[in-house]
Backbone as a ProteinNet text record, in pm:
[ID]
protein_1_A
[PRIMARY]
XXXXXXXXXXXXXXXXXXXXXXXXXXXXXXXXXXXXXXXXXXXXXXXXXXXXXXXXXXXXXXXXXXXXXXXXXX
[TERTIARY]
-5362.1	-5260.1	-5144.1	-5026.1	-4905.7	-4879.5	-4846.2	-4813.4	-4666.5	-4637.8	-4498.4	-4435.2	-4302.7	-4232.7	-4275.8	-4286.2	-4325.7	-4464.3	-4558.5	-4693.5	-4688.6	-4609.7	-4595.4	-4528.4	-4421.9	-4347.4	-4436.8	-4531.5	-4620.8	-4710.2	-4730.3	-4807.5	-4726.4	-4597.3	-4508.6	-4487.5	-4550	-4533.9	-4591.1	-4522.2	-4568.1	-4497.3	-4564.6	-4499.8	-4435.7	-4487.2	-4431.9	-4340.1	-4320.9	-4240.2	-4092.5	-4028.6	-3886.1	-3799	-3859.7	-3779.4	-3733.6	-3629	-3567.2	-3659.7	-3743.7	-3834.9	-3936.9	-3992.9	-4089	-4021.5	-3898.7	-3824.8	-3801.3	-3762.3	-3741.7	-3870.8	-3980.6	-4109.8	-4151.7	-4136.9	-4173.8	-4090.2	-3961.5	-3872.3	-3900.6	-3924.4	-3953.3	-4082.2	-4175.6	-4300.7	-4275.1	-4173.4	-4142	-4042.4	-3993.4	-3896.6	-3973.8	-3986.3	-4068.6	-4010.8	-3882.7	-3819.4	-3812.3	-3858.1	-3852.2	-3920.4	-3861	-3923	-4049.6	-4158.5	-4283	-4348.7	-4323.1	-4387.2	-4300.9	-4179.5	-4084.7	-4108.3	-4083.4	-4082	-3943.2	-3849.4	-3717.4	-3615.6	-3555.5	-3457.7	-3344.2	-3285.6	-3167.6	-3199.1	-3312.3	-3351.1	-3366	-3434.7	-3457.1	-3327	-3248.6	-3120.7	-3027.6	-3016.5	-2932	-2979.9	-3109.8	-3164.8	-3126.6	-3146.2	-3119.4	-2971.3	-2885	-2741.6	-2700	-2766.4	-2733.3	-2813.7	-2935.8	-3026.9	-3085.6	-3061.1	-3125.8	-3047.3	-3011.2	-2933	-3009.8	-3139.8	-3221.3	-3214.1	-3152.9	-3141.3	-3009.7	-3015.2	-2891.2	-2791.1	-2843	-2757.8	-2846.2	-2783.4	-2859.8	-2919.4	-2873.2	-2929.7	-3077.7	-3115.7	-3256.7	-3339.9	-3291.6	-3361.6	-3363.8	-3250.4	-3243.4	-3346.6	-3357	-3454.3	-3597.2	-3621.8	-3755.9	-3792.4	-3698.9	-3728.2	-3752	-3681.2	-3703.2	-3844.8	-3890.1	-4027.3	-4129	-4103	-4189.7	-4202.2	-4088.8	-4091	-4168.3	-4149.3	-4218.2	-4369.7	-4416.7	-4561	-4614.3	-4532.3	-4577.6	-4582.2	-4516.9	-4519.8	-4645.4	-4714.5	-4835.8	-4949
-32.5	-108.7	-17.7	-64.7	10.7	13.6	129.6	142.8	110	56.5	34.5	171	172.3	296.3	346.1	256.3	294.5	359.1	300.4	357.7	498.7	518.8	653.5	745.5	696.5	778	826.7	744.3	783.1	900.9	924.1	1041.4	1169.7	1155.9	1271.7	1309.3	1234.4	1263.4	1399.5	1466.1	1593.3	1612.5	1583.1	1591.4	1727.1	1832	1965.5	2009.6	1922.9	1958.2	1971.6	2064.6	2090.7	2037.2	1997.7	1953.6	1809.5	1771.1	1639.7	1524.9	1543.8	1437.3	1408.1	1511.5	1492.4	1424.5	1464.4	1401.1	1252.8	1221.7	1083.4	1003.8	1057.8	988.6	968.2	1071.2	1060.9	954	950.4	853.1	711	695.5	562.6	506.5	592.5	549.6	471.9	514.3	450.3	334.8	311.3	203.8	75.3	-9.3	-129.9	-231.2	-220.6	-316.4	-266.6	-146.3	-90.3	-185.9	-208.9	-300.2	-238.7	-253.3	-182.7	-224.4	-344.2	-391.1	-373	-327.8	-322.7	-204.9	-231.9	-129.4	-121.8	-199.1	-215.3	-118.6	-36.9	62.6	-2.1	-108.6	-169.3	-232.1	-295.9	-355.4	-248.1	-140	-33.6	40	66.7	135	55	-74.1	-159.8	-157	-163.4	-159.2	-28.1	83.6	213.8	235.1	183	197.8	127.8	20.2	-54.2	-11	38.3	64	204.8	285.1	416.4	526.9	507.4	610	740.9	740.1	860.9	942.1	886.2	953.5	1032.2	1165.8	1243.8	1203.6	1166.2	1115.3	1045	961.6	880.6	963.4	1084.4	1170.4	1198	1202.4	1223.8	1106.9	985.4	867.9	867.9	898.3	898.7	994	1113.4	1210.8	1161.8	1106.3	1054.2	941.1	851.9	739	786.3	889.1	946.1	1001.1	1071	1123.5	1009.8	907.6	788.9	723.7	704.2	641.6	726.1	855.3	944.6	932.5	924.2	913.1	776.3	673.5	538.5	517.3	602.7	588.4	649.6	731.6	796.9	700.5
-8357.9	-8425.7	-8465.4	-8442.1	-8470.9	-8622.2	-8674.3	-8815.4	-8838.6	-8954.9	-8992	-9021.5	-9025.5	-9058.4	-9196.2	-9291.7	-9427.2	-9427.9	-9355.9	-9350.2	-9293.8	-9188.2	-9133	-9234.4	-9298.4	-9394	-9507	-9548.5	-9657.5	-9619.6	-9490.5	-9447.2	-9462.7	-9488.1	-9503	-9649.9	-9741.4	-9884	-9919	-10009.1	-10062	-10196	-10306.5	-10437.6	-10466.5	-10404.6	-10426.5	-10313.2	-10215.3	-10098.9	-10132.3	-10067.2	-10089.6	-9976.5	-9864.7	-9750.7	-9771.4	-9699.2	-9716.2	-9678.8	-9577.7	-9536.4	-9646.4	-9705.5	-9814.9	-9933.2	-9963.8	-10074	-10044.2	-9920.6	-9878	-9895.4	-9845.8	-9855.1	-10000.9	-10081.6	-10222.7	-10292.9	-10263.6	-10326.4	-10277.3	-10147.3	-10090.8	-10150.4	-10184	-10245.8	-10375	-10450.1	-10577.9	-10563.9	-10443.2	-10417.6	-10387.7	-10486.2	-10471.7	-10373.5	-10342.1	-10251	-10106.8	-10081.1	-9945.8	-9847.7	-9730.3	-9631.4	-9570.7	-9639.1	-9607.2	-9476.2	-9428.6	-9306.2	-9181.6	-9199.1	-9088.4	-8993.9	-8866.6	-8762.2	-8699.5	-8755.8	-8697.3	-8758	-8672.8	-8716.8	-8795.6	-8741.9	-8803.9	-8939.4	-8949.8	-9077.4	-9185.6	-9152.2	-9249.4	-9279.3	-9175.5	-9193.1	-9283.5	-9259.4	-9343	-9487.6	-9506.1	-9641.5	-9710.8	-9640.8	-9701.2	-9729.8	-9643.1	-9667.8	-9796.8	-9830.7	-9952.3	-10074.8	-10052.4	-10164.8	-10170.6	-10070.9	-10063	-10129.2	-10256.5	-10325.1	-10342.1	-10321	-10327.4	-10198.4	-10095.9	-9966.5	-9963.8	-9944.1	-9948.5	-9839.5	-9722	-9614.1	-9511.3	-9431.1	-9335.9	-9221.9	-9203.6	-9099.3	-9126.3	-9251.7	-9287.6	-9234.9	-9258	-9206.2	-9054.1	-8991.5	-8844.9	-8784.7	-8842.2	-8791.8	-8814.5	-8932.1	-8963	-8867.9	-8840.6	-8753.4	-8609.7	-8567.1	-8434.3	-8422.7	-8525.4	-8525.5	-8526	-8604.3	-8610.7	-8472.9	-8405.4	-8272.8	-8173.1	-8176.8	-8083	-8098.7	-8221.4	-8245.4	-8206.6	-8219.2	-8184	-8033.2	-7956.7	-7810.8	-7750.3	-7828.6	-7776.3	-7758.4
[MASK]
++++++++++++++++++++++++++++++++++++++++++++++++++++++++++++++++++++++++++

């Protein structure tokens, strides 16, 4: 079964992590409105552009989504 982006992102959490991906994952964990079931780039991107003030820039999401897609193709 394919995991949603959020489910994959939660595997990147690290409360002590200093990298941008860990920060993104940690912050998304506390975002109760995050589209948790979505696998769609545009849906998540649109959400983050309007609500992702914890994201320093959208490049972090783009890189994370690229990694997510690569793992889902395996």
